[in-house]
C-alpha positions in Angstrom: -22.1 -16.6 0.8 -19.9 -14.1 -1.2 -18.2 -11.5 0.5 -16.4 -8.3 -0.5 -12.8 -7.9 -1.3 -10.7 -6.0 1.2 -9.5 -2.6 0.0 -6.3 -3.1 -1.8 -3.0 -1.9 -0.3 0.1 -1.8 -2.4 3.2 -0.9 -0.5 5.0 2.4 -1.0 8.6 2.9 -1.0 8.4 5.7 1.4 6.8 4.5 4.7 3.6 6.1 3.8 0.3 5.1 2.3 -2.1 7.8 1.3 -5.6 7.0 2.0 -8.8 8.9 0.8 -12.5 8.4 0.1 -13.3 6.4 -2.9 -15.8 3.9 -4.1 -15.3 0.2 -3.3 -17.9 -2.2 -4.7 -20.6 -0.1 -3.0 -20.9 1.9 0.1 -21.1 -0.8 2.6 -17.5 -0.3 4.0 -16.7 3.2 4.9 -13.5 4.8 6.4 -12.2 8.4 7.0 -10.1 10.4 4.8 -6.8 9.6 6.4 -3.1 9.1 5.8 -1.6 5.9 7.1 2.1 6.7 7.7 3.0 3.1 7.8 1.9 1.4 4.7 2.4 -2.1 6.2 -0.7 -1.9 8.5 -4.3 -0.9 8.9 -5.9 2.0 10.9 -7.4 1.9 14.4 -10.9 3.3 14.9 -12.8 4.3 17.9 -16.3 5.7 18.6 -19.8 4.5 18.1 -22.4 4.3 15.5 -26.0 3.2 15.1 -28.3 2.1 12.2 -32.0 1.8 12.1 -33.3 -0.5 9.4 -36.6 -2.1 8.3 -36.0 -5.8 7.8 -38.6 -8.0 5.8 -40.3 -10.7 7.8 -38.9 -13.4 5.5 -35.3 -12.7 6.5 -34.3 -14.6 9.7 -33.2 -11.8 11.9 -33.5 -12.0 15.7 -32.4 -9.6 18.5 -28.7 -10.3 19.6 -26.0 -8.7 21.7 -22.5 -9.3 22.3 -19.4 -7.1 23.5 -19.7 -3.9 21.3 -22.7 -4.9 19.3 -26.4 -4.9 19.9 -29.4 -5.7 17.6 -32.8 -4.7 19.0 -36.2 -5.2 17.5 -38.4 -2.1 17.2 -42.2 -1.8 16.4 -43.2 -2.0 12.7 -40.6 -4.5 11.5 -37.9 -2.1 12.3 -34.5 -2.9 14.0 -31.8 -0.8 15.6 -28.2 -1.7 15.5 -25.8 -0.1 18.1 -22.0 -0.5 17.8 -19.3 0.6 20.0 -15.6 0.4 18.9 -14.2 1.8 22.1 -11.1 0.0 23.5 -11.9 -3.7 24.4 -9.8 -3.7 27.6 -9.4 -7.3 27.8 -7.1 -8.6 30.5 -7.0 -12.2 29.5 -3.5 -13.7 29.3 -2.3 -16.2 26.6 -1.9 -19.0 26.6 -5.2 -19.7 28.6 -5.1 -22.1 31.5 -7.7 -24.8 31.7 -10.0 -22.5 33.6 -9.3 -19.4 31.7 -10.2 -21.1 28.3 -14.0 -21.1 29.5 -16.0 -18.1 29.5 -16.6 -16.6 32.9 -19.1 -13.9 31.8 -22.8 -14.5 31.4 -23.4 -15.3 27.7 -26.5 -13.9 25.8 -29.6 -16.0 25.8 -30.0 -15.5 22.0 -27.8 -17.8 20.1 -27.3 -18.0 16.4 -28.7 -21.2 15.0 -26.6 -24.0 13.6 -23.2 -22.1 13.8 -21.0 -24.4 15.6 -20.5 -22.5 18.9 -17.5 -24.8 20.1 -14.0 -24.2 18.6 -11.8 -27.0 17.4 -9.7 -28.4 20.1 -6.0 -28.1 19.5 -5.4 -31.9 19.3 -8.1 -32.1 16.6 -6.6 -29.3 14.3 -5.1 -30.2 11.0 -1.2 -30.4 11.5 -0.7 -27.5 9.1 -3.4 -25.3 10.7 -1.8 -26.4 14.1 1.7 -25.5 13.0 0.9 -22.1 11.5 -1.3 -21.2 14.5 1.6 -21.9 17.0 4.0 -19.9 14.8 1.6 -16.8 14.7 1.0 -16.8 18.3 4.6 -17.3 19.4 5.4 -14.6 22.0 1.8 -13.4 22.3 1.0 -12.5 25.9 -2.6 -11.7 25.7 -5.7 -13.3 24.2 -6.2 -10.0 22.2 -2.7 -10.3 20.8 -3.1 -13.9 19.8 -6.5 -13.1 18.0 -5.0 -10.1 16.4 -2.0 -12.1 15.0 -4.3 -14.7 13.5 -6.7 -12.1 12.0 -3.7 -10.2 10.8 -2.2 -13.0 9.0 -5.5 -14.0 7.3 -6.0 -10.4 6.1 -2.5 -10.2 4.6 -2.2 -13.5 3.0 -5.6 -14.6 1.7 -6.7 -13.0 -1.5 -10.3 -12.5 -2.2 -11.5 -14.7 -5.1 -15.2 -15.4 -5.7 -15.0 -18.9 -7.2 -17.7 -21.2 -6.0 -16.2 -24.2 -7.7 -13.2 -24.0 -5.2 -13.5 -25.5 -1.8 -13.8 -23.1 1.2 -12.5 -25.6 3.7 -9.8 -24.2 6.0 -7.0 -26.4 4.8 -7.9 -25.8 1.1 -7.9 -22.1 1.7 -4.6 -22.4 3.4 -3.0 -24.2 0.5 -4.6 -22.0 -2.2 -4.2 -18.7 -0.3 -7.5 -17.4 -1.7 -11.1 -17.5 -0.6 -14.3 -15.5 -0.5 -15.7 -14.5 2.8 -16.7 -18.1 3.8 -13.2 -19.5 3.3 -11.5 -16.7 5.2 -13.9 -17.1 8.0 -13.4 -20.8 8.2 -9.7 -20.4 8.2 -9.7 -17.8 11.0 -12.0 -20.1 13.0 -9.7 -23.0 12.5 -6.5 -21.2 13.3 -8.0 -19.8 16.5 -9.5 -23.2 17.4 -5.9 -24.7 17.2 -4.9 -22.3 19.8 -7.9 -23.3 22.1 -9.6 -20.0 21.4 -13.3 -20.4 20.9 -14.6 -19.0 17.6 -17.4 -19.5 15.3 -18.6 -18.4 11.9 -21.5 -15.9 11.5 -23.9 -15.9 8.5 -25.2 -12.4 7.8 -26.3 -9.7 5.6 -24.4 -6.3 5.2 -26.7 -3.4 4.2 -25.8 -0.4 2.0 -27.1 3.1 2.7 -27.9 3.3 -1.0 -30.5 0.7 -0.5 -28.8 -2.5 -1.5 -27.6 -5.5 0.5 -25.6 -8.6 0.1 -25.0 -11.8 2.1 -21.8 -12.1 3.8 -19.9 -14.2 6.4 -17.7 -13.1 9.3 -16.7 -14.7 12.7 -17.3 -14.3 16.4 -14.5 -14.8 19.0 -15.0 -15.5 22.7 -13.1 -13.5 25.2 -13.3 -15.1 28.7 -13.6 -11.5 30.5 -15.8 -9.8 27.7 -17.8 -12.5 26.0 -18.3 -12.9 22.1 -16.8 -10.3 20.0 -17.5 -9.9 16.2 -14.6 -9.7 13.6 -14.5 -9.7 9.9 -11.1 -11.2 9.0 -10.7 -9.3 5.7 -12.1 -5.9 6.8 -12.7 -5.2 10.5 -10.9 -6.7 13.5 -12.4 -7.0 16.9 -15.7 -5.2 15.7 -18.0 -4.8 12.7 -19.9 -1.8 11.7 -23.6 -1.3 12.3 -24.4 -2.2 8.7 -23.7 -5.9 9.5 -26.8 -8.1 10.5 -26.3 -11.7 11.7 -28.8 -14.1 10.7 -30.4 -16.7 13.0 -30.4 -19.3 10.3 -28.4 -20.5 7.4 -31.1 -21.1 5.1 -33.0 -18.0 3.6 -35.6 -17.7 0.9 -34.6 -16.3 -2.5 -36.6 -13.4 -1.8 -34.9 -12.7 1.6 -33.3 -9.4 0.7 -36.4 -7.6 -0.8 -37.8 -4.9 1.2 -34.6 -4.4 3.4 -34.3 -0.8 3.9 -32.0 1.7 5.7 -34.1 4.3 7.6 -31.3 6.2 9.3 -27.6 6.1 10.4 -25.7 8.0 13.0 -22.0 7.7 13.8 -19.1 9.2 15.5 -16.7 6.6 14.5 -13.4 7.6 13.2 -9.7 6.8 12.7 -7.5 7.4 15.8 -4.2 5.6 15.0 -2.4 3.0 13.1 -3.2 -0.6 13.5 -0.1 -2.5 12.6 -1.0 -6.2 12.8 -3.6 -6.0 10.0 -3.3 -5.6 6.2 -3.5 -2.1 4.7 -7.2 -1.2 4.4 -8.3 -3.1 7.3 -9.8 -1.2 10.3 -9.3 -2.4 13.8 -10.6 -1.9 17.4 -7.8 -1.3 19.9 -7.5 -3.2 23.2 -6.1 -0.1 24.9 -6.4 3.7 24.3 -2.7 4.4 24.3 -1.8 6.2 21.1 1.0 4.6 18.9 1.8 7.6 16.7 1.0 11.2 16.2 -2.2 12.2 14.3 -3.1 15.5 12.7 -6.7 16.4 11.7 -7.2 19.2 9.2 -10.6 21.0 9.1 -12.1 23.9 7.0 -15.2 25.7 8.3 -17.7 26.2 6.8 -17.4 22.8 5.1 -15.3 23.4 2.0 -13.7 20.8 -0.4 -9.9 21.4 -0.9 -6.6 19.7 -0.6 -4.2 19.5 2.3 -0.6 18.3 2.3 2.2 18.3 4.8 6.0 18.2 4.4 8.4 17.1 7.0 10.7 14.3 8.2 11.8 13.8 4.7 8.3 13.0 3.4 5.4 14.6 1.6 1.7 13.6 2.2 -1.3 14.8 0.4 -5.0 14.2 1.2 -8.2 15.7 -0.5 -10.5 17.3 2.1 -13.7 16.3 0.3 -17.2 17.9 0.8 -16.8 17.6 4.6 -13.9 19.9 4.5 -11.7 17.7 6.5 -9.1 14.9 6.7 -6.8 13.1 9.1 -3.2 12.3 8.9 -2.3 9.4 11.2 0.9 7.3 12.1 3.1 10.5 11.9 6.6 10.7 13.3 7.3 13.4 15.9 8.9 16.5 14.3 8.3 19.6 12.5 6.0 19.7 9.6 4.7 22.5 7.1 1.0 22.2 6.5 -0.5 23.8 3.4 -4.2 24.0 2.5 -5.5 24.8 -1.0 -9.1 26.1 -1.4 -11.1 25.4 -4.7 -10.3 29.0 -5.7 -6.7 28.1 -5.8 -5.7 30.2 -2.8 -3.3 28.6 -0.2 -2.5 29.0 3.4 0.4 27.3 5.3 1.4 26.9 8.8 4.6 25.5 10.7 3.7 22.7 13.2 5.6 20.8 15.8 4.1 17.4 16.5 5.1 15.5 19.6 5.3 11.6 19.9 1.8 10.2 20.0 0.1 13.7 19.9 -3.4 14.1 18.5 -3.8 17.7 17.1 -6.5 19.5 15.3 -5.7 22.3 12.8 -8.7 24.4 11.9 -9.3 27.3 9.5 -12.4 29.3 10.4 -13.5 32.6 8.5 -13.3 35.8 10.4 -16.5 37.3 11.4 -16.9 40.6 9.7 -19.9 42.7 11.1 -22.6 43.0 8.3 -20.7 40.9 5.8 -21.1 37.2 5.1 -17.8 35.3 5.1 -16.7 33.9 1.8 -15.3 30.5 1.6 -13.3 31.6 -1.5 -11.4 34.2 0.5 -8.6 32.3 2.2 -7.2 35.5 3.8 -10.1 35.4 6.1 -9.3 32.0 7.5 -7.1 32.4 10.6 -5.4 29.3 12.0 -6.5 27.8 15.2 -5.1 24.5 16.9 -5.8 22.5 19.8 -5.1 19.0 20.9 -7.6 16.0 21.0 -8.7 14.2 23.9 -8.1 10.3 23.7 -11.7 9.7 23.5 -12.4 11.9 20.5 -12.5 10.3 17.0 -10.4 12.0 14.4 -12.3 11.2 11.3 -15.8 11.7 10.0 -17.9 8.7 9.0 -18.4 7.1 6.6 -15.2 6.3 4.9 -13.5 3.8 2.5 -9.8 3.1 2.3 -7.6 3.2 -0.8 -3.9 4.0 -1.3 -2.7 7.0 -3.3 0.9 7.3 -4.3 1.7 11.0 -4.3 4.4 12.9 -6.4 5.5 16.3 -5.3 5.1 17.3 -8.9 1.3 16.7 -8.7 0.8 19.4 -6.1 
């Protein structure tokens, strides 16, 4: 099954990577307009989303649930997918003992067909797979850390290459350092299996809101205190979006995707922090809610496209606000910043801000209410500044979104 390439992520000389909405081989992968202050890693997300989709009868899809994902059958051939990317909160230590390496939670009755639910035992792993897995997990104290390091290495070191003439076996992918989704999934499962962590491949379909769909392959990892958890090694760690539909069988008819239709999608999923273990462009679900770095969200009301940039700590960062009139800067150091917003009319407003370590802050411009007169979005003078802090449970970015780096020069302002 052919997958999609992860968003590219060239490294910036300054420790910044500007991230904004753009197209990426379709609209299946989405991410907020956000700045990642550390170009060496991905972004952490939190929140929930749901998708209602009509699935044709020839496609082998069955109800299924794991930790953070639920696929339910509705009347009339429709299905609802519900996803939660809230903190996993796993407390399993690593390495696992002989009892901890077995699931202690009740597993869902629905099981994927012919997926190989048991991981490779460490003694059965290829020597090179075993050697790499031990090196990656060195110093990991938790199950979550060990899994994150394996997935992070795969996302950083395996390039996407759709070449069906090349073997997608785990060792071949490791030697070649390239694969499509099947190969990256198999290498991830092999590396995790070499550590005694149960994992398995998941054949599936990813749907696009535009009406398209494609076959894909990701993985599912077992947490003894949480159960099975989806991950896409090249795109999403410790969760997958609601657009992912697991298949109950490997074989599908040639007309399998005909008639697949997205009915509705609701989401409050957004970027909340940096996610350092993964490659740039990868979105990850945190194990704890603790904030790693400061985050600043900029919002214009009513929704108005524009540009926002901040200057401080020897750096300049710029983001387009887009049709939603908002964007989020994440991974910021504590300190003083000057925030400037430019409206489509060319008018600008600025504000001086002090960000504390790991603070989440909203900066909002809302037009003044003048009796008998409608506020004009072109009149920036009517936009007084208001600020407040986010609660930890409040996502910072609007869905959907796609990640891509933008190198910004002050001369472009």
